Structures are given as structure tokens and as C-alpha cells.
VOFI-937693 format. One record per atom (N, C-alpha, C): atom name; residue in three letters; x, y, z. Coordinates in pm, whole numbers, plus 50000, padded with zeros to 5 digits. Layout:
residues N
<site: CA, code: ALA, x: X, y: Y, z: Z> $
...
END
This chain:
residues 86
<site: N, code: MET, x: 57903, y: 32331, z: 05511> $
<site: CA, code: MET, x: 57907, y: 32301, z: 05652> $
<site: C, code: MET, x: 58036, y: 32356, z: 05709> $
<site: N, code: GLY, x: 58025, y: 32421, z: 05824> $
<site: CA, code: GLY, x: 58145, y: 32479, z: 05889> $
<site: C, code: GLY, x: 58230, y: 32373, z: 05955> $
<site: N, code: LYS, x: 58353, y: 32412, z: 05984> $
<site: CA, code: LYS, x: 58449, y: 32319, z: 06043> $
<site: C, code: LYS, x: 58401, y: 32273, z: 06182> $
<site: N, code: ALA, x: 58348, y: 32368, z: 06261> $
<site: CA, code: ALA, x: 58301, y: 32333, z: 06398> $
<site: C, code: ALA, x: 58185, y: 32235, z: 06389> $
<site: N, code: LYS, x: 58092, y: 32257, z: 06297> $
<site: CA, code: LYS, x: 57978, y: 32168, z: 06283> $
<site: C, code: LYS, x: 58023, y: 32028, z: 06238> $
<site: N, code: ALA, x: 58118, y: 32024, z: 06148> $
<site: CA, code: ALA, x: 58171, y: 31895, z: 06102> $
<site: C, code: ALA, x: 58236, y: 31820, z: 06219> $
<site: N, code: LEU, x: 58311, y: 31889, z: 06303> $
<site: CA, code: LEU, x: 58373, y: 31823, z: 06419> $
<site: C, code: LEU, x: 58270, y: 31768, z: 06514> $
<site: N, code: VAL, x: 58162, y: 31844, z: 06536> $
<site: CA, code: VAL, x: 58054, y: 31798, z: 06622> $
<site: C, code: VAL, x: 57990, y: 31670, z: 06564> $
<site: N, code: GLU, x: 57969, y: 31668, z: 06436> $
<site: CA, code: GLU, x: 57909, y: 31551, z: 06371> $
<site: C, code: GLU, x: 58001, y: 31431, z: 06377> $
<site: N, code: ILE, x: 58130, y: 31452, z: 06357> $
<site: CA, code: ILE, x: 58227, y: 31342, z: 06366> $
<site: C, code: ILE, x: 58231, y: 31287, z: 06507> $
<site: N, code: ARG, x: 58232, y: 31375, z: 06606> $
<site: CA, code: ARG, x: 58235, y: 31331, z: 06747> $
<site: C, code: ARG, x: 58109, y: 31250, z: 06775> $
<site: N, code: SER, x: 57995, y: 31299, z: 06731> $
<site: CA, code: SER, x: 57868, y: 31230, z: 06753> $
<site: C, code: SER, x: 57868, y: 31092, z: 06687> $
<site: N, code: LEU, x: 57916, y: 31086, z: 06565> $
<site: CA, code: LEU, x: 57925, y: 30957, z: 06493> $
<site: C, code: LEU, x: 58016, y: 30859, z: 06569> $
<site: N, code: ALA, x: 58131, y: 30908, z: 06610> $
<site: CA, code: ALA, x: 58224, y: 30823, z: 06683> $
<site: C, code: ALA, x: 58162, y: 30773, z: 06813> $
<site: N, code: ARG, x: 58095, y: 30862, z: 06885> $
<site: CA, code: ARG, x: 58033, y: 30822, z: 07011> $
<site: C, code: ARG, x: 57920, y: 30721, z: 06992> $
<site: N, code: SER, x: 57859, y: 30724, z: 06877> $
<site: CA, code: SER, x: 57749, y: 30627, z: 06852> $
<site: C, code: SER, x: 57803, y: 30485, z: 06842> $
<site: N, code: HIS, x: 57935, y: 30469, z: 06825> $
<site: CA, code: HIS, x: 57996, y: 30337, z: 06815> $
<site: C, code: HIS, x: 58069, y: 30296, z: 06944> $
<site: N, code: THR, x: 58042, y: 30366, z: 07050> $
<site: CA, code: THR, x: 58113, y: 30342, z: 07177> $
<site: C, code: THR, x: 58095, y: 30198, z: 07225> $
<site: N, code: ARG, x: 57973, y: 30149, z: 07233> $
<site: CA, code: ARG, x: 57948, y: 30015, z: 07283> $
<site: C, code: ARG, x: 58022, y: 29909, z: 07201> $
<site: N, code: THR, x: 58017, y: 29924, z: 07071> $
<site: CA, code: THR, x: 58085, y: 29829, z: 06982> $
<site: C, code: THR, x: 58234, y: 29834, z: 07004> $
<site: N, code: ALA, x: 58290, y: 29954, z: 07011> $
<site: CA, code: ALA, x: 58432, y: 29970, z: 07030> $
<site: C, code: ALA, x: 58478, y: 29909, z: 07161> $
<site: N, code: ILE, x: 58403, y: 29931, z: 07269> $
<site: CA, code: ILE, x: 58439, y: 29873, z: 07398> $
<site: C, code: ILE, x: 58431, y: 29721, z: 07390> $
<site: N, code: ARG, x: 58329, y: 29667, z: 07324> $
<site: CA, code: ARG, x: 58319, y: 29521, z: 07309> $
<site: C, code: ARG, x: 58438, y: 29465, z: 07233> $
<site: N, code: VAL, x: 58480, y: 29535, z: 07128> $
<site: CA, code: VAL, x: 58595, y: 29491, z: 07052> $
<site: C, code: VAL, x: 58721, y: 29491, z: 07140> $
<site: N, code: LEU, x: 58740, y: 29598, z: 07215> $
<site: CA, code: LEU, x: 58855, y: 29610, z: 07303> $
<site: C, code: LEU, x: 58854, y: 29498, z: 07408> $
<site: N, code: VAL, x: 58739, y: 29470, z: 07465> $
<site: CA, code: VAL, x: 58727, y: 29363, z: 07565> $
<site: C, code: VAL, x: 58756, y: 29229, z: 07497> $
<site: N, code: GLY, x: 58708, y: 29209, z: 07375> $
<site: CA, code: GLY, x: 58737, y: 29085, z: 07302> $
<site: C, code: GLY, x: 58884, y: 29066, z: 07278> $
<site: N, code: ILE, x: 58952, y: 29172, z: 07241> $
<site: CA, code: ILE, x: 59098, y: 29162, z: 07220> $
<site: C, code: ILE, x: 59169, y: 29135, z: 07351> $
<site: N, code: MET, x: 59128, y: 29206, z: 07456> $
<site: CA, code: MET, x: 59191, y: 29189, z: 07587> $
<site: C, code: MET, x: 59178, y: 29046, z: 07636> $
<site: N, code: ARG, x: 59064, y: 28982, z: 07608> $
<site: CA, code: ARG, x: 59040, y: 28846, z: 07655> $
<site: C, code: ARG, x: 59087, y: 28735, z: 07561> $
<site: N, code: SER, x: 59123, y: 28774, z: 07440> $
<site: CA, code: SER, x: 59158, y: 28677, z: 07338> $
<site: C, code: SER, x: 59291, y: 28607, z: 07367> $
<site: N, code: LYS, x: 59288, y: 28477, z: 07367> $
<site: CA, code: LYS, x: 59413, y: 28399, z: 07383> $
<site: C, code: LYS, x: 59500, y: 28408, z: 07259> $
<site: N, code: ASP, x: 59437, y: 28439, z: 07144> $
<site: CA, code: ASP, x: 59510, y: 28448, z: 07019> $
<site: C, code: ASP, x: 59578, y: 28583, z: 06997> $
<site: N, code: ALA, x: 59535, y: 28685, z: 07069> $
<site: CA, code: ALA, x: 59593, y: 28818, z: 07052> $
<site: C, code: ALA, x: 59732, y: 28821, z: 07117> $
<site: N, code: THR, x: 59818, y: 28903, z: 07064> $
<site: CA, code: THR, x: 59953, y: 28915, z: 07121> $
<site: C, code: THR, x: 59941, y: 28980, z: 07258> $
<site: N, code: PRO, x: 60037, y: 28955, z: 07345> $
<site: CA, code: PRO, x: 60033, y: 29021, z: 07476> $
<site: C, code: PRO, x: 60028, y: 29174, z: 07463> $
<site: N, code: ALA, x: 60102, y: 29228, z: 07366> $
<site: CA, code: ALA, x: 60102, y: 29375, z: 07346> $
<site: C, code: ALA, x: 59962, y: 29425, z: 07310> $
<site: N, code: ALA, x: 59892, y: 29350, z: 07223> $
<site: CA, code: ALA, x: 59756, y: 29391, z: 07185> $
<site: C, code: ALA, x: 59662, y: 29383, z: 07302> $
<site: N, code: ARG, x: 59678, y: 29279, z: 07385> $
<site: CA, code: ARG, x: 59592, y: 29261, z: 07503> $
<site: C, code: ARG, x: 59615, y: 29374, z: 07603> $
<site: N, code: VAL, x: 59740, y: 29409, z: 07626> $
<site: CA, code: VAL, x: 59772, y: 29519, z: 07720> $
<site: C, code: VAL, x: 59720, y: 29650, z: 07665> $
<site: N, code: SER, x: 59740, y: 29673, z: 07537> $
<site: CA, code: SER, x: 59691, y: 29797, z: 07474> $
<site: C, code: SER, x: 59540, y: 29810, z: 07488> $
<site: N, code: ALA, x: 59469, y: 29702, z: 07464> $
<site: CA, code: ALA, x: 59323, y: 29704, z: 07476> $
<site: C, code: ALA, x: 59281, y: 29729, z: 07621> $
<site: N, code: ALA, x: 59349, y: 29662, z: 07714> $
<site: CA, code: ALA, x: 59317, y: 29682, z: 07856> $
<site: C, code: ALA, x: 59341, y: 29829, z: 07897> $
<site: N, code: ASN, x: 59453, y: 29885, z: 07852> $
<site: CA, code: ASN, x: 59482, y: 30025, z: 07884> $
<site: C, code: ASN, x: 59378, y: 30118, z: 07823> $
<site: N, code: ALA, x: 59336, y: 30092, z: 07703> $
<site: CA, code: ALA, x: 59234, y: 30176, z: 07638> $
<site: C, code: ALA, x: 59105, y: 30171, z: 07716> $
<site: N, code: ILE, x: 59068, y: 30053, z: 07763> $
<site: CA, code: ILE, x: 58945, y: 30038, z: 07842> $
<site: C, code: ILE, x: 58956, y: 30116, z: 07972> $
<site: N, code: LEU, x: 59068, y: 30099, z: 08041> $
<site: CA, code: LEU, x: 59086, y: 30169, z: 08168> $
<site: C, code: LEU, x: 59089, y: 30321, z: 08148> $
<site: N, code: ASP, x: 59156, y: 30367, z: 08042> $
<site: CA, code: ASP, x: 59162, y: 30512, z: 08014> $
<site: C, code: ASP, x: 59023, y: 30570, z: 07994> $
<site: N, code: ARG, x: 58938, y: 30498, z: 07925> $
<site: CA, code: ARG, x: 58805, y: 30548, z: 07898> $
<site: C, code: ARG, x: 58718, y: 30542, z: 08022> $
<site: N, code: GLY, x: 58737, y: 30443, z: 08105> $
<site: CA, code: GLY, x: 58653, y: 30431, z: 08225> $
<site: C, code: GLY, x: 58701, y: 30514, z: 08343> $
<site: N, code: TRP, x: 58832, y: 30534, z: 08355> $
<site: CA, code: TRP, x: 58886, y: 30600, z: 08473> $
<site: C, code: TRP, x: 58970, y: 30723, z: 08441> $
<site: N, code: GLY, x: 58994, y: 30749, z: 08313> $
<site: CA, code: GLY, x: 59080, y: 30861, z: 08275> $
<site: C, code: GLY, x: 59225, y: 30812, z: 08269> $
<site: N, code: LYS, x: 59305, y: 30888, z: 08203> $
<site: CA, code: LYS, x: 59448, y: 30848, z: 08189> $
<site: C, code: LYS, x: 59519, y: 30862, z: 08324> $
<site: N, code: ALA, x: 59612, y: 30772, z: 08345> $
<site: CA, code: ALA, x: 59690, y: 30776, z: 08469> $
<site: C, code: ALA, x: 59778, y: 30900, z: 08469> $
<site: N, code: THR, x: 59799, y: 30958, z: 08586> $
<site: CA, code: THR, x: 59886, y: 31073, z: 08595> $
<site: C, code: THR, x: 60028, y: 31033, z: 08566> $
<site: N, code: GLN, x: 60102, y: 31122, z: 08507> $
<site: CA, code: GLN, x: 60241, y: 31097, z: 08473> $
<site: C, code: GLN, x: 60330, y: 31142, z: 08587> $
<site: N, code: PRO, x: 60421, y: 31059, z: 08634> $
<site: CA, code: PRO, x: 60508, y: 31101, z: 08745> $
<site: C, code: PRO, x: 60606, y: 31208, z: 08698> $
<site: N, code: LEU, x: 60642, y: 31293, z: 08791> $
<site: CA, code: LEU, x: 60744, y: 31394, z: 08761> $
<site: C, code: LEU, x: 60880, y: 31328, z: 08758> $
<site: N, code: GLU, x: 60971, y: 31384, z: 08682> $
<site: CA, code: GLU, x: 61107, y: 31331, z: 08683> $
<site: C, code: GLU, x: 61163, y: 31345, z: 08824> $
<site: N, code: ASN, x: 61243, y: 31253, z: 08861> $
<site: CA, code: ASN, x: 61299, y: 31254, z: 08996> $
<site: C, code: ASN, x: 61421, y: 31347, z: 09001> $
<site: N, code: SER, x: 61392, y: 31475, z: 08992> $
<site: CA, code: SER, x: 61499, y: 31573, z: 08999> $
<site: C, code: SER, x: 61478, y: 31657, z: 09126> $
<site: N, code: ASP, x: 61586, y: 31711, z: 09178> $
<site: CA, code: ASP, x: 61576, y: 31790, z: 09301> $
<site: C, code: ASP, x: 61487, y: 31911, z: 09283> $
<site: N, code: GLY, x: 61487, y: 31972, z: 09166> $
<site: CA, code: GLY, x: 61404, y: 32089, z: 09141> $
<site: C, code: GLY, x: 61257, y: 32057, z: 09149> $
<site: N, code: ALA, x: 61216, y: 31947, z: 09091> $
<site: CA, code: ALA, x: 61073, y: 31907, z: 09095> $
<site: C, code: ALA, x: 61034, y: 31872, z: 09237> $
<site: N, code: LEU, x: 61121, y: 31801, z: 09308> $
<site: CA, code: LEU, x: 61091, y: 31762, z: 09445> $
<site: C, code: LEU, x: 61082, y: 31885, z: 09536> $
<site: N, code: GLU, x: 61170, y: 31980, z: 09516> $
<site: CA, code: GLU, x: 61164, y: 32104, z: 09595> $
<site: C, code: GLU, x: 61034, y: 32179, z: 09566> $
<site: N, code: LEU, x: 60993, y: 32183, z: 09441> $
<site: CA, code: LEU, x: 60868, y: 32249, z: 09403> $
<site: C, code: LEU, x: 60752, y: 32182, z: 09473> $
<site: N, code: ILE, x: 60749, y: 32050, z: 09477> $
<site: CA, code: ILE, x: 60641, y: 31977, z: 09544> $
<site: C, code: ILE, x: 60639, y: 32013, z: 09691> $
<site: N, code: HIS, x: 60755, y: 32017, z: 09755> $
<site: CA, code: HIS, x: 60762, y: 32051, z: 09897> $
<site: C, code: HIS, x: 60716, y: 32195, z: 09922> $
<site: N, code: ARG, x: 60754, y: 32285, z: 09832> $
<site: CA, code: ARG, x: 60711, y: 32425, z: 09846> $
<site: C, code: ARG, x: 60560, y: 32436, z: 09835> $
<site: N, code: ILE, x: 60502, y: 32368, z: 09736> $
<site: CA, code: ILE, x: 60356, y: 32370, z: 09718> $
<site: C, code: ILE, x: 60289, y: 32314, z: 09841> $
<site: N, code: GLU, x: 60342, y: 32205, z: 09893> $
<site: CA, code: GLU, x: 60285, y: 32145, z: 10012> $
<site: C, code: GLU, x: 60289, y: 32244, z: 10131> $
<site: N, code: ARG, x: 60403, y: 32313, z: 10146> $
<site: CA, code: ARG, x: 60415, y: 32408, z: 10259> $
<site: C, code: ARG, x: 60318, y: 32527, z: 10242> $
<site: N, code: VAL, x: 60304, y: 32575, z: 10120> $
<site: CA, code: VAL, x: 60222, y: 32694, z: 10098> $
<site: C, code: VAL, x: 60073, y: 32662, z: 10094> $
<site: N, code: ILE, x: 60035, y: 32553, z: 10029> $
<site: CA, code: ILE, x: 59895, y: 32525, z: 10006> $
<site: C, code: ILE, x: 59841, y: 32424, z: 10107> $
<site: N, code: VAL, x: 59909, y: 32318, z: 10128> $
<site: CA, code: VAL, x: 59855, y: 32209, z: 10209> $
<site: C, code: VAL, x: 59870, y: 32237, z: 10357> $
<site: N, code: HIS, x: 59985, y: 32293, z: 10398> $
<site: CA, code: HIS, x: 60012, y: 32319, z: 10538> $
<site: C, code: HIS, x: 60051, y: 32465, z: 10559> $
<site: N, code: PRO, x: 59962, y: 32561, z: 10528> $
<site: CA, code: PRO, x: 60001, y: 32701, z: 10541> $
<site: C, code: PRO, x: 60028, y: 32743, z: 10686> $
<site: N, code: GLU, x: 59967, y: 32673, z: 10781> $
<site: CA, code: GLU, x: 59988, y: 32709, z: 10922> $
<site: C, code: GLU, x: 60133, y: 32686, z: 10964> $
<site: N, code: SER, x: 60199, y: 32584, z: 10911> $
<site: CA, code: SER, x: 60340, y: 32562, z: 10947> $
<site: C, code: SER, x: 60430, y: 32667, z: 10884> $
<site: N, code: ARG, x: 60390, y: 32720, z: 10770> $
<site: CA, code: ARG, x: 60466, y: 32828, z: 10705> $
<site: C, code: ARG, x: 60460, y: 32955, z: 10789> $
<site: N, code: ASP, x: 60342, y: 32982, z: 10847> $
<site: CA, code: ASP, x: 60326, y: 33102, z: 10932> $
<site: C, code: ASP, x: 60415, y: 33089, z: 11054> $
<site: N, code: ARG, x: 60426, y: 32969, z: 11113> $
<site: CA, code: ARG, x: 60509, y: 32949, z: 11231> $
<site: C, code: ARG, x: 60657, y: 32967, z: 11198> $
<site: N, code: GLU, x: 60699, y: 32924, z: 11078> $
<site: CA, code: GLU, x: 60838, y: 32938, z: 11038> $
<site: C, code: GLU, x: 60877, y: 33082, z: 11021> $
<site: N, code: SER, x: 60786, y: 33172, z: 10974> $
<site: CA, code: SER, x: 60822, y: 33310, z: 10953> $
<site: C, code: SER, x: 60823, y: 33389, z: 11082> $
<site: N, code: ALA, x: 60755, y: 33339, z: 11186> $
<site: CA, code: ALA, x: 60746, y: 33415, z: 11310> $
<site: C, code: ALA, x: 60874, y: 33409, z: 11390> $
END
């Protein structure tokens, strides 16, 4: 069996346990006996699977902020860029 085929089979096997895995995560999240860290971890795992991972904020540096402003001027508000150059 090739490596690609093995990966497909592993993914399929893992996906076949999705309902059980979600139930376990919900059980941990709701468990009064679980540690707070375990409950938060389970809650995050559930949210990640349902909604995708949260975006990571950029570091609060002047360079990143300037880049965001430049992108906004060029892509989001190109008409204001045209007025500035005139």
C-alpha cells in the first residue's frame, strides 16, 4: 500500500469516530470532576472543529500596523488613494 493510500485510510478511520470523539469532548467539557484546564481544552477543541481556529492577532508593532493601513488604502479604499495622488 502506498503512503498516500495509507493516509487516506487513516483519515477515513479517524473521521468514522467523529461523533464519539465529539461526545467525549462534550462530556469532559461538562464534567464537574474534570480539571478546569481539561474543560477549557475540550471546549476549545469543540469550537475549533465547529467554527475553525480563531485568527491570531498580529503583534502590536508599528510595522504591522502600517502594513494593515497600507492594505486598507490600496484594497479596501482605492478611491481615496487615487485622490491622494492627484
